C-alpha positions in Angstrom: 0.0 0.0 0.0 1.4 3.4 -1.0 -1.1 6.1 -0.2 -0.6 9.8 -1.0 -2.7 12.8 -0.3 -3.7 15.3 -3.0 -6.1 18.2 -3.2 -9.3 17.5 -5.0 -9.5 18.6 -8.6 -12.2 18.0 -11.2 -10.2 15.2 -12.9 -11.4 13.1 -9.9 -15.1 14.2 -10.3 -16.4 10.9 -11.7 -14.5 8.8 -9.0 -15.8 11.0 -6.2 -19.4 10.6 -7.5 -18.9 6.8 -7.1 -17.5 7.1 -3.6 -19.5 4.8 -1.3 -20.5 5.3 2.3 -22.9 3.1 4.3 -25.8 4.5 6.3 -23.8 3.7 9.4 -20.8 5.8 8.2 -23.2 8.7 7.2 -24.3 8.9 10.9 -20.8 10.4 11.6 -19.6 12.1 8.4 -20.8 13.8 5.3 -20.6 12.7 1.7 -17.6 13.9 -0.3 -19.8 15.1 -3.1 -21.7 17.4 -0.7 -18.6 18.7 1.0 -16.9 19.5 -2.3 -20.0 21.5 -3.3 -19.8 23.5 0.0 -16.0 24.0 -0.5 -16.5 25.6 -3.9 -18.1 28.6 -2.2 -15.7 28.6 0.9 -12.1 29.4 0.1 -11.1 28.2 3.6 -12.2 24.6 2.9 -9.7 22.2 1.1 -11.1 18.9 0.0 -8.3 16.3 0.2 -8.2 12.9 -1.5 -6.4 9.9 -0.2 -5.2 7.9 -3.2 -3.7 4.5 -3.7 -2.6 4.0 -7.3 -4.9 6.8 -8.6 -7.9 5.2 -6.8 -9.7 7.4 -4.2 -9.8 5.3 -1.0 -10.4 7.9 1.7 -11.4 11.6 1.8 -11.4 14.5 4.2 -11.6 18.3 4.3 -9.1 20.6 5.9 -10.9 23.8 7.1 -9.1 27.0 8.2 -10.1 30.1 10.0 -13.8 30.2 11.0 -14.0 26.4 10.6 -11.6 25.9 13.5 -13.0 28.5 15.9 -15.6 26.3 17.6 -13.0 23.7 18.4 -9.7 25.6 19.1 -8.6 29.2 19.8 -5.2 28.4 18.2 -4.9 30.8 15.2 -2.5 28.4 13.6 -4.8 25.3 13.8 -6.6 23.6 10.9 -9.7 21.5 11.3 -9.9 18.0 9.9 -13.6 17.3 9.0 -15.7 14.9 6.9 -13.1 12.1 7.2 -14.1 8.8 5.7 -13.0 5.7 3.9 -14.9 4.5 0.9 -16.8 1.4 2.1 -15.2 -0.8 -0.5 -11.8 0.0 0.9 -12.5 -0.2 4.7 -10.5 -2.5 6.9 -7.3 -2.3 4.8 -5.4 0.4 6.8 -6.1 3.3 4.5 -7.5 5.6 7.2 -4.6 5.0 9.5 -2.1 5.5 6.7 -3.7 8.7 5.5 -3.7 10.1 9.1 0.0 9.2 9.4 0.7 11.1 6.2 -1.3 14.1 7.4 1.3 16.0 9.4 3.8 16.0 6.5 1.0 17.0 4.0 -0.1 19.9 6.3 3.5 21.2 6.7 4.1 21.1 3.0 0.8 22.7 2.0 -0.1 24.9 5.0 3.3 25.9 6.4 2.0 28.2 9.1 -0.2 25.5 10.6 1.0 24.1 13.9 -1.9 21.9 14.9 -4.7 19.8 13.4 -7.9 19.6 15.4 -11.0 17.4 14.9 -14.3 16.7 16.5 -15.4 13.1 16.8 -18.8 11.8 18.1 -18.6 10.1 21.5 -20.5 7.2 20.0 -17.9 6.7 17.2 -15.5 4.5 19.2 -13.7 3.1 16.2 -12.8 6.6 14.9 -11.7 7.7 18.4 -9.4 4.6 18.6 -7.9 5.3 15.2 -7.2 9.0 15.9 -5.5 8.1 19.2 -3.3 5.4 17.4 -2.3 8.1 14.9 -1.1 10.6 17.5 -4.1 12.7 18.2 -4.6 13.7 21.8 -7.9 14.0 23.7 -7.3 16.8 26.2 -10.8 16.5 27.6 -12.6 19.2 25.7 -16.2 18.4 24.7 -18.9 20.2 22.8 -22.4 19.4 21.6 -22.8 18.9 17.9 -25.9 18.4 15.8 -25.7 14.6 16.3 -24.6 14.5 20.0 -21.6 15.1 22.1 -18.2 15.6 20.4 -14.7 14.9 21.6 -12.2 17.5 20.5 -8.8 16.0 19.6 -5.6 17.6 18.4 -2.3 16.7 16.7 0.7 19.0 16.9 2.5 19.3 13.6 5.4 21.6 14.6 8.8 20.4 13.3 7.4 17.6 11.1 9.5 17.1 8.1 
């Protein structure tokens, strides 16, 4: 497995339209098609593809500025949101690999950023475990989201090369 992260471009439009999420996944995340649509009118949102040999296996959005403010007061933080793995590729380690690549990608593409933050539903135990394994820290912050209580986690990216 050799995954790499790349900003979304229209050359992946047909693949993203075929991206599959189960109803269970959609309890905790949004669809890539919808989030790309939202990002087109918000210059602070960056749709990111996780690719393995030109196939989209996972997807997320990095959201700057106002997107971060409900979760962190760090002006140099970026929010990881709408993270998912295409149902057909689940269980193969793609989510973990993409999160391990994330700090390097952030430093290369968002050089001022020192921290990645995310909000994960308290009921999404699998995602919480994954984030912890990949270096995210739960410092105890909680907020209410539209689908219940959220755990705020963060990952420092200072000094990553």
